[in-house]
C-alpha positions as CSV (number, residue, x, y, z in Angstrom):
1,M,7.5,12.4,-22.6
2,K,6.9,8.4,-22.5
3,E,4.0,6.6,-24.8
4,K,3.3,4.3,-22.0
5,L,2.2,4.6,-18.2
6,C,3.6,2.5,-15.7
7,L,2.1,2.8,-11.6
8,L,4.3,1.1,-8.9
9,F,2.4,0.5,-5.2
10,C,3.5,-1.1,-2.4
11,D,2.1,-5.1,-2.2
12,Y,0.3,-4.6,0.5
13,F,-2.6,-2.5,-2.0
14,Q,-2.3,-4.5,-4.8
15,A,-6.1,-6.6,-4.3
16,E,-7.3,-3.1,-4.2
17,V,-5.2,-1.6,-7.0
18,E,-5.3,-4.4,-9.4
19,W,-9.3,-4.6,-8.8
20,L,-9.9,-1.0,-9.4
21,L,-8.0,-1.0,-12.7
22,K,-9.8,-3.7,-14.4
23,T,-13.1,-3.0,-13.4
24,E,-12.6,0.8,-14.6
25,Q,-10.4,-0.9,-18.0
26,Y,-7.8,0.4,-17.6
27,D,-6.3,-2.4,-19.1
28,D,-3.3,-0.4,-21.3
29,I,-1.3,1.2,-18.0
30,K,1.2,-1.5,-16.5
31,R,0.9,-2.0,-12.8
32,V,4.1,-3.2,-10.4
33,F,4.2,-4.0,-6.8
34,Y,7.0,-3.8,-4.6
35,H,7.8,-5.6,-1.8
36,A,6.9,-3.4,1.3
37,N,9.0,-3.4,4.4
38,C,7.3,-0.3,6.3
39,D,10.0,-0.8,9.1
40,K,13.1,-0.4,7.2
41,T,14.3,1.1,4.3
42,Q,15.7,-2.0,2.4
43,Q,13.1,-1.9,-0.1
44,S,14.5,1.2,-1.8
45,Q,17.3,-0.7,-3.8
46,Q,14.2,-2.8,-4.9
47,V,12.0,0.1,-5.7
48,L,15.2,1.8,-7.9
49,D,15.8,-1.1,-9.9
50,I,12.1,-1.5,-10.7
51,I,12.0,2.0,-12.0
52,T,15.3,1.7,-14.2
53,A,13.6,-1.6,-15.9
54,E,10.5,0.0,-16.3
55,S,11.4,3.7,-17.7
56,N,12.9,2.3,-20.7
57,T,9.5,2.0,-21.9
58,A,7.2,4.1,-19.7
59,Q,6.9,7.0,-17.7
60,V,6.8,5.7,-13.8
61,V,4.5,7.0,-11.2
62,V,6.0,5.7,-7.8
63,F,3.0,5.9,-4.8
64,A,5.4,6.1,-1.7
65,G,4.5,6.9,1.5
66,Q,7.0,7.6,4.6
67,C,9.3,5.0,4.5
68,L,10.0,5.2,0.5
69,K,9.8,9.0,-0.5
70,S,12.4,10.5,1.0
71,Q,15.1,8.2,0.2
72,L,13.7,8.5,-4.2
73,K,13.5,12.4,-3.6
74,A,17.1,12.5,-4.5
75,F,16.5,10.3,-7.7
76,E,13.4,11.9,-9.3
77,N,13.6,12.6,-12.6
78,N,11.9,12.6,-15.9
79,D,11.7,9.0,-15.9
80,F,9.4,9.2,-12.9
81,H,7.4,11.0,-10.6
82,I,6.7,10.1,-6.8
83,E,3.0,10.6,-6.1
84,S,3.6,11.3,-2.3
85,L,1.8,10.0,0.8
86,D,1.9,11.6,4.5
87,I,0.6,7.9,5.3
88,C,0.0,5.2,2.6
89,F,-3.4,4.4,3.9
90,E,-4.4,7.7,2.4
91,L,-4.8,5.5,-0.9
92,L,-7.9,4.1,0.5
93,L,-9.2,6.6,3.5
94,P,-9.8,10.4,3.5
95,V,-7.4,11.8,5.8
96,M,-9.4,13.0,8.6
97,P,-10.9,9.2,9.0
98,L,-8.2,7.7,8.8
99,H,-6.6,10.0,11.8
100,Q,-9.6,9.3,14.1
101,T,-9.3,5.3,13.6
102,L,-5.6,5.3,13.8
103,D,-6.3,7.5,17.2
104,E,-8.8,4.6,18.5
105,G,-5.9,2.6,18.4
106,A,-6.4,0.6,15.6
107,H,-3.7,-1.1,13.4
108,L,-5.0,-1.2,9.9
109,F,-5.0,-3.9,7.6
110,T,-5.3,-4.5,3.8
111,H,-5.8,-7.5,2.0
112,G,-2.3,-7.8,0.9
113,M,-1.2,-7.2,4.5
114,I,-3.1,-10.7,5.5
115,K,-1.6,-12.6,2.6
116,R,1.9,-11.6,3.3
117,W,1.3,-11.8,7.1
118,E,4.3,-14.8,7.8
119,Q,6.8,-13.3,6.0
120,I,6.7,-10.4,7.8
121,N,6.4,-11.8,11.2
122,Q,9.6,-13.0,9.8
123,R,11.5,-9.5,9.2
124,W,10.4,-8.7,12.4
125,G,11.8,-11.6,14.4
126,F,9.7,-11.0,17.5
127,D,8.9,-14.4,19.2
128,E,4.8,-14.9,20.0
129,H,5.1,-12.9,23.8
130,A,7.4,-10.1,21.8
131,K,4.7,-10.3,19.2
132,Q,2.2,-9.6,21.8
133,A,3.8,-7.7,24.2
134,F,4.5,-4.6,20.9
135,F,0.9,-4.7,19.9
136,A,-0.3,-4.6,23.8
137,E,1.5,-1.2,23.8
138,G,-0.5,0.9,21.4
139,T,-2.7,-1.1,19.7
140,K,-6.5,-1.8,20.8
141,K,-7.8,-3.5,18.0
142,L,-7.1,-4.5,14.0
143,V,-8.9,-2.7,11.2
144,L,-9.4,-4.4,7.8
145,L,-9.9,-1.6,5.3
146,S,-12.6,-4.4,3.3
147,C,-14.0,-3.3,-0.1
148,P,-17.2,-5.5,-0.2
149,E,-16.3,-6.4,-4.0
150,I,-12.9,-8.0,-2.6
151,P,-13.4,-11.3,-0.6
152,I,-11.6,-11.5,2.4
153,D,-9.9,-14.1,4.0
154,E,-11.8,-14.2,7.3
155,I,-10.1,-17.2,8.7
156,K,-6.3,-16.2,8.1
157,M,-7.6,-12.6,9.5
158,N,-9.3,-14.7,12.5
159,A,-5.8,-16.1,13.0
160,I,-3.8,-13.0,12.8
161,A,-6.2,-11.9,15.8
162,A,-5.5,-14.5,17.7
163,Q,-1.7,-14.6,17.4
164,L,-2.1,-11.2,18.3
165,N,-4.7,-11.4,21.5
166,L,-6.5,-8.4,19.5
167,P,-10.3,-7.9,18.5
168,W,-10.5,-7.1,15.2
169,E,-13.0,-5.6,12.8
170,K,-13.9,-4.5,9.4
171,L,-14.0,-1.2,8.0
172,E,-15.8,-0.8,4.7
173,I,-14.2,1.4,2.2
174,S,-15.1,2.5,-1.6
175,L,-12.1,2.8,-3.7
176,D,-12.9,6.5,-4.5
177,Y,-9.5,7.7,-3.4
178,L,-7.3,5.2,-4.9
179,E,-9.0,5.9,-8.4
180,L,-8.3,9.8,-7.9
181,R,-4.8,9.0,-6.9
182,I,-4.8,7.1,-10.0
183,L,-6.5,9.3,-12.3
184,S,-4.4,12.8,-10.7
185,A,-1.6,10.0,-12.0
186,I,-2.7,9.4,-15.7
187,K,-3.6,13.2,-16.2
188,R,-0.8,14.7,-15.5
189,W,1.0,11.9,-17.6
190,Q,-1.3,12.3,-21.0
191,K,-0.8,16.6,-20.0
192,N,2.6,16.1,-21.0
193,N,2.1,13.8,-23.3
């Protein structure tokens, strides 16, 4: 097995992953972030390119949700492992509260989503009216998953809520579930080394 470990995440979770790994002093674990594209499958080639580059020197673990894992499954080998997620937000919330929040009509946000909001908008290609109409179909509120230690860009979140004509709220989370997933990947790698 490889002597180094590389964790690969969607950039929507970058702030949380970086904060956790720095706090827990996992400085020897490399982390790489691919650009999220939940509504399309274009990122699979980007992720495969990253895996190819990183697997020369490290065991790669890809944290992948529905948008990516089925595409990568055909390529999985000894150089990388898929840490499968039904919904990516399982990294930050346990399954039951996650589904309850979604069932209440919430559209979830992370720090990374706020940071990349303009790129997300450009990919969608909606004009302002179409964007509001799209969200009005099934969304009652925007919910920012917020770790108290990570600063929030409330000005930008307020602007997003205004664009979508929806209220927003903060749901404070710990990073316990993210830490458990990362520790599981680390232990599996250590066991195989």
